[in-house]
C-alpha positions as CSV (number, residue, x, y, z in Angstrom):
1,M,-15.7,-16.1,-32.3
2,F,-13.6,-17.9,-35.0
3,E,-11.7,-14.7,-35.5
4,T,-10.8,-14.6,-31.8
5,L,-9.7,-18.2,-31.9
6,S,-7.7,-17.7,-35.1
7,E,-5.9,-14.7,-33.4
8,I,-4.7,-17.1,-30.6
9,V,-3.5,-19.6,-33.2
10,R,-1.8,-16.8,-35.2
11,H,0.1,-15.6,-32.1
12,R,0.9,-19.2,-30.9
13,A,4.6,-18.3,-30.5
14,L,3.7,-15.5,-28.2
15,V,1.2,-17.6,-26.3
16,W,3.8,-20.4,-25.7
17,S,6.4,-17.8,-24.6
18,L,4.0,-16.4,-22.1
19,V,3.1,-19.9,-20.9
20,Q,6.7,-20.7,-20.3
21,R,7.2,-17.4,-18.4
22,Q,4.1,-18.1,-16.2
23,L,5.4,-21.6,-15.4
24,A,8.8,-20.3,-14.5
25,V,7.6,-17.5,-12.2
26,R,4.9,-19.5,-10.4
27,Y,7.2,-20.8,-7.7
28,R,10.0,-18.3,-8.0
29,G,11.5,-17.5,-4.6
30,S,10.2,-20.7,-2.9
31,V,12.8,-23.1,-1.5
32,L,11.2,-26.2,-3.1
33,G,10.3,-24.4,-6.4
34,F,8.6,-26.7,-9.0
35,V,8.4,-29.6,-6.5
36,W,5.2,-27.8,-5.2
37,T,3.5,-29.0,-8.5
38,F,3.6,-32.5,-7.0
39,L,3.4,-31.7,-3.2
40,N,0.2,-29.6,-3.4
41,P,-2.0,-32.4,-4.9
42,L,-0.4,-35.0,-2.7
43,C,-1.1,-33.0,0.5
44,L,-4.7,-32.4,-0.6
45,M,-5.1,-36.1,-1.4
46,L,-3.9,-37.1,2.1
47,V,-6.2,-34.6,3.8
48,Y,-9.3,-35.6,1.8
49,T,-8.5,-39.3,2.2
50,L,-8.0,-39.0,5.9
51,V,-11.1,-37.0,6.6
52,F,-13.6,-38.6,4.2
53,S,-12.4,-42.2,4.7
54,L,-13.5,-41.8,8.3
55,F,-16.9,-40.1,7.7
56,V,-18.3,-40.6,4.2
57,R,-16.2,-43.4,2.6
58,D,-18.0,-45.6,0.1
59,P,-17.3,-49.2,1.3
60,S,-17.6,-50.4,-2.3
61,I,-14.4,-48.6,-3.2
62,A,-11.1,-50.2,-2.4
63,H,-8.0,-48.2,-2.2
64,Y,-10.0,-45.0,-1.5
65,G,-7.0,-42.7,-1.6
66,T,-6.2,-43.7,-5.2
67,F,-9.8,-43.2,-6.2
68,V,-9.8,-39.7,-4.7
69,F,-6.5,-38.9,-6.4
70,C,-8.0,-39.8,-9.9
71,G,-10.6,-37.2,-9.5
72,L,-8.6,-34.7,-7.4
73,L,-5.9,-34.0,-10.0
74,P,-8.4,-32.8,-12.8
75,W,-10.4,-30.9,-10.2
76,I,-7.2,-29.0,-9.1
77,W,-6.6,-28.2,-12.7
78,F,-10.1,-26.9,-13.2
79,S,-10.4,-24.9,-10.0
80,S,-6.9,-23.4,-10.0
81,A,-7.2,-22.4,-13.7
82,L,-10.6,-20.7,-13.1
83,L,-9.3,-18.8,-10.0
84,E,-6.2,-17.6,-11.7
85,G,-7.9,-17.1,-15.0
86,S,-10.5,-14.8,-13.5
87,N,-7.6,-12.3,-12.9
88,A,-5.9,-13.0,-16.2
89,I,-6.7,-9.7,-17.9
90,V,-6.4,-7.5,-14.8
91,G,-3.0,-9.1,-14.0
92,G,-1.8,-8.5,-17.6
93,G,-2.4,-4.8,-17.4
94,T,0.9,-3.8,-18.8
95,L,0.3,-5.9,-21.9
96,I,-3.4,-4.9,-22.3
97,T,-2.4,-1.2,-22.6
98,K,-0.3,-1.9,-25.7
99,A,-2.3,-1.1,-28.8
100,L,-1.6,-4.1,-30.9
101,F,-1.8,-6.8,-28.1
102,P,-4.8,-9.2,-28.5
103,P,-6.3,-9.5,-25.0
104,Q,-7.8,-12.9,-25.7
105,I,-4.3,-14.4,-25.5
106,L,-4.2,-13.9,-21.7
107,P,-7.1,-16.3,-20.9
108,A,-5.6,-18.8,-23.3
109,V,-2.2,-18.5,-21.6
110,V,-3.6,-19.2,-18.1
111,S,-5.6,-22.2,-19.5
112,L,-2.6,-23.7,-21.2
113,A,-0.2,-23.1,-18.3
114,H,-2.5,-25.1,-16.0
115,A,-3.0,-27.8,-18.6
116,V,0.8,-28.2,-18.7
117,N,0.9,-28.3,-14.9
118,F,-1.8,-31.1,-15.0
119,L,0.2,-33.1,-17.6
120,L,3.3,-32.8,-15.4
121,S,1.5,-34.0,-12.3
122,L,-0.3,-36.8,-14.0
123,P,2.6,-39.3,-13.9
124,M,2.6,-39.0,-10.1
125,L,-0.7,-41.0,-10.2
126,V,0.9,-44.0,-11.8
127,P,2.6,-45.5,-8.7
128,F,-0.7,-45.2,-6.8
129,L,-2.6,-47.0,-9.7
130,I,0.1,-49.8,-9.7
131,Q,0.0,-50.2,-6.0
132,A,-3.9,-50.4,-6.1
133,D,-3.6,-53.0,-8.9
134,R,-5.7,-50.9,-11.3
135,P,-6.0,-52.1,-14.9
136,F,-4.1,-50.3,-17.7
137,G,-5.9,-51.0,-20.9
138,W,-7.4,-49.6,-24.1
139,A,-9.5,-47.2,-22.1
140,L,-6.5,-44.9,-21.6
141,L,-6.9,-44.0,-25.3
142,A,-9.9,-42.0,-24.2
143,L,-7.9,-39.9,-21.8
144,P,-6.8,-37.3,-24.3
145,V,-10.4,-36.8,-25.4
146,V,-11.6,-36.1,-21.9
147,M,-8.6,-33.8,-21.3
148,A,-9.4,-31.9,-24.5
149,V,-13.0,-31.4,-23.5
150,Q,-11.9,-30.2,-20.0
151,F,-9.4,-27.7,-21.5
152,L,-12.1,-26.3,-23.8
153,L,-14.5,-25.9,-20.9
154,I,-11.8,-24.1,-18.8
155,F,-10.9,-21.8,-21.6
156,A,-14.6,-21.0,-22.3
157,I,-15.3,-20.1,-18.7
158,V,-12.1,-18.2,-18.2
159,L,-12.7,-16.1,-21.4
160,G,-16.0,-14.7,-20.0
161,V,-15.1,-14.5,-16.3
162,S,-11.8,-12.7,-16.9
163,A,-13.6,-10.1,-19.0
164,L,-16.3,-9.6,-16.4
165,N,-13.7,-9.3,-13.6
166,V,-12.1,-6.3,-15.3
167,H,-15.3,-4.2,-14.7
168,Y,-16.7,-6.1,-11.6
169,R,-13.8,-7.1,-9.3
170,D,-16.3,-9.0,-7.1
171,V,-16.4,-11.8,-9.7
172,Q,-13.1,-13.4,-8.5
173,H,-14.4,-13.5,-4.9
174,I,-17.8,-14.9,-5.9
175,L,-16.0,-17.5,-8.1
176,G,-14.0,-18.7,-5.1
177,N,-17.1,-19.4,-3.1
178,V,-18.9,-21.0,-6.1
179,L,-16.0,-23.4,-6.6
180,S,-16.1,-24.4,-2.9
181,L,-19.7,-25.5,-3.4
182,W,-19.0,-26.9,-6.9
183,F,-16.4,-29.3,-5.4
184,F,-19.0,-31.0,-3.1
185,V,-21.4,-31.6,-6.0
186,T,-18.7,-33.1,-8.2
187,P,-17.9,-36.8,-7.8
188,V,-14.3,-36.4,-6.7
189,I,-14.5,-37.9,-3.2
190,F,-17.5,-40.1,-3.9
191,S,-18.8,-42.2,-6.8
192,V,-22.1,-41.4,-8.7
193,D,-23.2,-45.1,-8.2
194,S,-23.2,-44.6,-4.4
195,L,-26.0,-42.0,-4.8
196,K,-28.2,-43.6,-7.3
197,S,-30.4,-45.6,-4.9
198,R,-30.9,-42.7,-2.5
199,H,-30.8,-39.3,-4.2
200,W,-31.9,-39.6,-7.8
201,I,-32.4,-35.8,-8.3
202,F,-29.0,-35.1,-6.8
203,T,-27.5,-37.8,-9.0
204,L,-29.2,-36.3,-12.1
205,L,-27.6,-32.9,-11.3
206,I,-24.2,-34.4,-10.7
207,A,-24.1,-36.9,-13.6
208,K,-25.9,-34.9,-16.3
209,V,-26.1,-31.2,-15.5
210,N,-22.7,-30.6,-13.8
211,P,-20.0,-30.7,-16.6
212,M,-17.2,-31.3,-14.1
213,G,-19.3,-34.1,-12.7
214,V,-19.3,-35.9,-16.0
215,L,-15.6,-35.2,-16.5
216,A,-14.6,-36.4,-13.0
217,E,-16.6,-39.6,-13.5
218,S,-14.9,-40.0,-16.9
219,Y,-11.5,-39.8,-15.2
220,H,-12.6,-42.4,-12.6
221,E,-13.9,-44.7,-15.3
222,I,-10.7,-44.5,-17.3
223,L,-8.0,-44.4,-14.6
224,Y,-9.5,-46.2,-11.7
225,W,-11.9,-48.7,-13.2
226,G,-10.2,-49.2,-16.6
227,H,-13.4,-48.6,-18.6
228,F,-14.3,-46.3,-21.4
229,P,-16.3,-43.2,-20.3
230,N,-19.9,-42.6,-21.2
231,W,-19.5,-41.1,-24.6
232,R,-23.1,-39.7,-24.7
233,N,-22.6,-37.8,-21.5
234,L,-19.2,-36.6,-22.8
235,L,-20.8,-35.4,-26.0
236,V,-23.4,-33.4,-24.1
237,V,-20.7,-31.7,-22.1
238,F,-18.8,-30.9,-25.3
239,L,-21.9,-29.4,-26.9
240,G,-22.7,-27.5,-23.7
241,T,-19.1,-26.2,-23.6
242,L,-19.5,-24.8,-27.1
243,V,-22.6,-22.9,-25.9
244,I,-20.6,-21.5,-23.0
245,L,-17.8,-20.5,-25.4
246,V,-20.2,-18.6,-27.6
247,V,-21.7,-16.8,-24.5
248,S,-18.3,-16.1,-23.1
249,H,-17.0,-14.7,-26.4
250,S,-20.0,-12.4,-26.6
251,I,-19.3,-11.1,-23.1
252,F,-15.6,-10.7,-23.9
253,R,-16.3,-8.8,-27.1
254,S,-18.7,-6.5,-25.3
255,Y,-16.2,-5.5,-22.7
256,R,-12.8,-5.7,-24.5
257,D,-12.8,-2.1,-25.7
258,G,-12.9,-0.8,-22.1
259,F,-10.1,-3.1,-20.8
260,A,-7.2,-0.6,-21.1
261,E,-9.3,2.2,-19.6
262,E,-10.5,0.1,-16.6
263,I,-7.1,-1.3,-15.8
């Protein structure tokens, strides 16, 4: 596994070049181009705010739209990276067939490209936080830590899923449906506190077992409430991510020799 990661570091110039190319071609041909980086999450926020503020809004949360936005941006990063990442190796077929090309670079490129996209969209949240009179304090220092854990989680999942998808093309379709369910068990449009008094088992699954549940709650704590996240829960997610990385690397290593033949 460390050899795989060292290969990515060794080819960092190639990785960054492919990341730049992916960012450049993402909206090529569209009229608004890179503006869609900001419009897509804004439109989603408006839809979710309109629908869920009418039906399941938590009355304890003021400025509900801003609250949703704080969890929606990292969720978009997570879900879009996994969906695109599942096709990373299949989509890079022309590179995979080259004898000296390290295939583990492609999942890393997708993960990094979506991380850059998230960083570029993050400043869009600032006006909403100011308008909602949210506190900007020392808790913001924890934001890079949460982002680093999420990036590692994304890369760990993409590494395994992209390898499986080369041999079993159903994986990308299954993943899309799993993410639809995953969204509704992740505290993006609701707070964990609103469930504690009624559904303790559901709360346990969201707050402890679901890694994106812990990360989404961490973003809410830092950005919306101005508090430091729960470090113990974050450590558990980090350790769980390392386990996922080991498993994904094992899957990747098992299938990598057949990539060129399958593609």
